[in-house]
C-alpha positions as semicolon CSV with decimal commas, in nm:
position;residue;x (nm);y (nm);z (nm)
1;M;0,000;0,000;0,000
2;V;0,144;0,336;-0,104
3;G;0,143;0,604;0,164
4;S;-0,024;0,936;0,099
5;P;0,174;1,260;0,043
6;L;0,047;1,365;0,387
7;D;0,216;1,062;0,545
8;G;0,544;1,158;0,381
9;R;0,520;1,515;0,503
10;L;0,437;1,395;0,853
11;R;0,743;1,169;0,862
12;K;0,966;1,454;0,742
13;S;0,817;1,686;1,002
14;L;0,876;1,434;1,282
15;L;1,234;1,376;1,166
16;F;1,299;1,750;1,152
17;T;1,154;1,796;1,501
18;A;1,366;1,512;1,641
19;T;1,677;1,667;1,484
20;L;1,599;2,004;1,641
21;L;1,545;1,845;1,983
22;L;1,875;1,661;1,959
23;L;2,053;1,981;1,861
24;A;1,889;2,169;2,146
25;A;1,994;1,900;2,393
26;T;2,350;1,916;2,266
27;L;2,362;2,293;2,296
28;G;2,202;2,274;2,639
29;L;2,480;2,053;2,764
30;G;2,716;2,305;2,615
31;G;3,031;2,113;2,551
32;C;3,275;1,959;2,796
33;S;3,421;1,805;2,484
34;L;3,778;1,789;2,612
35;S;3,937;1,496;2,436
36;G;4,179;1,420;2,714
37;S;4,539;1,467;2,611
38;S;4,769;1,277;2,844
39;D;4,973;1,596;2,867
40;G;4,688;1,775;3,042
41;L;4,463;2,055;2,926
42;V;4,723;2,316;2,839
43;G;5,027;2,268;3,060
44;E;5,181;2,048;3,324
45;R;4,953;1,771;3,447
46;L;4,993;1,715;3,819
47;T;4,976;1,369;3,970
48;S;4,933;1,486;4,329
49;F;4,720;1,757;4,484
50;P;4,920;2,081;4,513
51;T;5,019;2,234;4,844
52;I;4,793;2,535;4,901
53;D;4,833;2,788;5,181
54;R;4,484;2,780;5,328
55;A;4,574;3,057;5,575
56;A;4,567;3,301;5,282
57;L;4,217;3,193;5,174
58;T;3,867;3,294;5,277
59;P;3,652;3,027;5,445
60;A;3,457;2,980;5,118
61;Q;3,778;2,933;4,922
62;T;3,910;2,686;5,179
63;R;3,595;2,478;5,148
64;V;3,633;2,465;4,768
65;V;3,995;2,352;4,799
66;D;3,903;2,088;5,057
67;A;3,617;1,957;4,840
68;A;3,843;1,946;4,535
69;A;4,116;1,765;4,728
70;A;3,867;1,502;4,846
71;E;3,745;1,435;4,491
72;F;4,097;1,420;4,350
73;A;4,195;1,167;4,616
74;D;3,889;0,949;4,553
75;P;3,731;1,048;4,220
76;R;3,400;0,922;4,088
77;T;3,320;0,833;3,730
78;G;3,131;1,086;3,517
79;P;2,780;0,961;3,608
80;G;2,877;0,993;3,974
81;Y;2,883;1,371;3,928
82;S;2,583;1,371;3,695
83;E;2,314;1,202;3,906
84;G;2,367;0,882;3,710
85;N;2,337;1,041;3,365
86;E;2,577;0,947;3,086
87;E;2,672;1,291;2,953
88;P;2,966;1,530;2,925
89;W;3,044;1,611;3,287
90;C;3,287;1,901;3,324
91;A;3,009;2,140;3,434
92;N;2,857;1,870;3,653
93;F;3,193;1,833;3,827
94;V;3,207;2,209;3,891
95;S;2,850;2,194;4,024
96;W;2,937;1,902;4,252
97;I;3,245;2,069;4,401
98;L;3,064;2,395;4,473
99;R;2,772;2,213;4,636
100;A;3,013;2,007;4,849
101;A;3,185;2,333;4,947
102;G;2,860;2,485;5,068
103;S;2,830;2,726;4,775
104;P;2,578;2,546;4,553
105;L;2,479;2,675;4,211
106;A;2,116;2,713;4,101
107;N;2,028;2,598;3,752
108;P;1,839;2,894;3,597
109;N;1,609;2,650;3,415
110;S;1,535;2,387;3,679
111;G;1,655;2,532;4,010
112;S;1,871;2,224;4,064
113;W;2,219;2,244;4,218
114;R;2,348;2,074;3,902
115;I;2,419;2,278;3,589
116;P;2,517;2,028;3,318
117;G;2,614;2,272;3,043
118;V;2,879;2,540;3,002
119;Y;2,634;2,779;2,832
120;T;2,392;2,749;3,123
121;L;2,678;2,786;3,371
122;Q;2,774;3,117;3,211
123;E;2,407;3,222;3,215
124;Y;2,393;3,150;3,588
125;Y;2,700;3,359;3,667
126;T;2,580;3,643;3,445
127;K;2,234;3,654;3,606
128;T;2,383;3,653;3,955
129;G;2,626;3,936;3,875
130;R;2,928;3,710;3,915
131;F;3,053;3,680;3,557
132;A;3,380;3,854;3,464
133;A;3,452;3,855;3,091
134;A;3,796;3,769;2,963
135;G;3,981;4,089;2,879
136;S;3,798;4,288;3,147
137;G;4,107;4,306;3,366
138;Y;3,967;4,066;3,622
139;R;4,224;3,831;3,773
140;P;4,089;3,492;3,879
141;V;4,136;3,370;4,233
142;T;4,100;3,040;4,416
143;G;3,748;2,903;4,382
144;D;3,661;3,084;4,060
145;V;3,529;2,889;3,762
146;I;3,688;2,926;3,417
147;L;3,461;2,910;3,112
148;Y;3,611;2,823;2,772
149;S;3,450;2,877;2,431
150;P;3,388;2,603;2,172
151;E;3,688;2,741;1,981
152;S;3,920;2,646;2,265
153;R;4,193;2,399;2,173
154;Y;3,999;2,121;2,341
155;G;3,647;2,245;2,274
156;Q;3,407;2,397;2,521
157;H;3,506;2,329;2,879
158;T;3,498;2,453;3,236
159;N;3,711;2,395;3,545
160;I;3,798;2,549;3,881
161;V;4,093;2,766;3,987
162;L;4,289;2,615;4,275
163;T;4,567;2,875;4,275
164;A;4,658;3,187;4,078
165;D;5,020;3,295;4,114
166;N;5,172;3,569;3,896
167;G;4,969;3,470;3,593
168;T;5,012;3,095;3,642
169;L;4,694;2,903;3,718
170;T;4,648;2,564;3,877
171;T;4,309;2,424;3,784
172;I;4,105;2,114;3,861
173;G;3,841;1,984;3,625
174;G;3,623;1,689;3,543
175;N;3,604;1,509;3,209
176;E;3,969;1,587;3,144
177;G;4,080;1,268;2,977
178;D;3,754;1,121;3,114
179;A;3,896;1,176;3,461
180;V;3,945;1,439;3,730
181;G;4,261;1,625;3,632
182;I;4,481;1,901;3,769
183;E;4,690;2,123;3,541
184;R;4,934;2,407;3,603
185;W;4,955;2,651;3,313
186;N;4,985;3,012;3,198
187;P;4,690;3,144;2,992
188;A;4,908;3,409;2,830
189;A;5,123;3,134;2,680
190;V;4,829;2,950;2,522
191;P;4,686;3,161;2,239
192;D;4,423;2,906;2,137
193;I;4,269;2,848;2,479
194;H;3,985;3,101;2,420
195;I;3,870;3,177;2,772
196;V;3,524;3,338;2,766
197;G;3,541;3,456;3,124
198;Y;3,526;3,364;3,490
199;G;3,249;3,275;3,730
200;R;3,345;3,441;4,054
201;L;3,313;3,252;4,379
202;S;3,228;3,575;4,559
203;P;3,040;3,859;4,385
204;G;3,232;4,137;4,557
205;W;3,569;4,061;4,403
């Protein structure tokens, strides 16, 4: 039996709608497409948690460092940071650390502590007055979140600043080589890193 032209148009419409939904879901997750070079994200990959002078930190910063140290010592798999979901998990890792540190995020779409996408993470920081654009002169500090654009050398990504020392950053991130990774690097020496900006731990800085 030959289908009617209406049936054909309906199938095309359903296929088009499914494609749009898939695209929207992909954009909603917003990246975390780091392929996982064994050399680290952009610099030296550390195999042990760095020594950090907690006396120089605020209580909120100390809690972030402590939460990050605990996850580095005993990391979960990606779904462990994503409420069991199989998805890119760099933003979920950031969400997990900040919740564990007592500074939970609030997904602007669902209200959940978990923000699974880099785009939505930037939206959250912008709406809360805590986004500092790259090139604005803002210098990241311990506990800040770095947001990278899709043009970054490893695709769209996000991770957390552990230390910032004379332009050198030490960062911790999830989904870096499908693992929790720590890198020490200098943004000024990496022209293709394409940092979009920073989500500030505290709005007053």
